[in-house]
N, C-alpha and C positions, 0 to 999 in steps of 0.2 A: 768497322767502328772503327776510335783510336782506340790506342792501348797507349799504357803509361802516363805519359804528361798530359794535363790539362791543355789545348791548346792557347788559353787566355793567362798561363800565369809560366807557357816558355817564353824565357829573352831570346832563348836562339833564332836566329832568322836565314835559314840557307837559302838563299837568292831572291827570296823574297815573302810576302803574306802568306801563300798558301803550297809552297813549298814543302816544307815541312809537316804539313798535314798530311798532303799529298802521299810521301812517304811514310807517313803512318797507314795509312787506308791501303798502299799497295803490300805492306810488311807480310800480309799472309797468303799472297799469291798474284797473278793477276787477276785484272778487273778490265769491265769495256767501260768508255766512257760512262755510259748511262750512272751504271754499278758506282761511279764515282761520285756523282752529284747528291744521291740523298746521304753519305755522311757528312756530306761537303754543303749542309746549309748553309746560302746565301752566296756561292760563288754562283758567278756568270757562267754562260755554257761557254762566251768568250772568252772570260779570265780564264777558265778553264783550261780549252784551248792553247792560247798561249803559254799558259805553266807550261801544260804537257810536252806541250814543241821548244821551249826554254829547258827545259830536262830532260829530255832527249839531246838537246844540242848537246849540254854540257856531259851526254852519258850517262846520267841517273838512272834512267827508263827506257825500256825498247818498247820498238810500237812494233806488234804484228798482225797481222790485214791476213786473215781468211777467209775461205770459199764464203758463198753464200752471197742472197739478194736482200737487204745489200751487205756488203760485205761485212764478217765477223772484225773487228777490232780491239785486240788489247792490248793494256798496257802493264807491263810489268818491271818489278825495279832490277835492272844491272846487279852487277857484283860490287860496280860504283859508288852506287843508292844503296846497298844494303849495307857497306862500310860506312855508313853514316849511322847506322841503325844503333851500334854502340855510343858514339858520342851523344846522340840526341836523347838516348835513356841517362847517361852523366850530367847530361843537360839538365833533364828533369829532375832526378833525384838531388839534384844542386838546389832548382828552382822551390821543390817542392819544402826540402830543409831550411828554405832562409825565406819564404815564401810570407813570412811575418815582418823580417827585418825591411825586404821588398814594397812591402803595404805601407810602414812609416816612413820608409820612405820617399815614397811617392807621397802621400800625404803631408809631410813637412815640407818637399819642393814646392806642390800646388798652395799651401797655405803662405809661403813666399812668396807668391807669385802675386798677392791680393794685392790692389794699389796699395797703394802710402799716405794716410791723409794728407791734405793740404797746410801747410805750417797757418797759423793763422793771420798772417800779415798778407796769405794768399789768397785769403777767403775776405777780405774787406771789415771783418769782425774787429 
């Protein structure tokens, strides 16, 4: 399960929408593909596969294929991937401390996006 910061409040996105969430899922140790799907509700197998491949390419995770039929495949954070845990925790702490300000700013921004009323001359009145 996720530890630390909620994925809804974290403004940090490392590589993509799912990368930080996968890092959190692998924080406690190696997991199989199917073990990652459960806490990552909403991710499709295709997107999980693509994200894990991208993370492996970037050196954030290692993929180990074991024996058996079907072969057992485990994903684990590499040393580089683990090095992201401290900055991610700092970002989560910052987001938690400033969440009300973030929400206020977002609400103000959304309020400013409302279409301005048309001038009376344009409405024909």
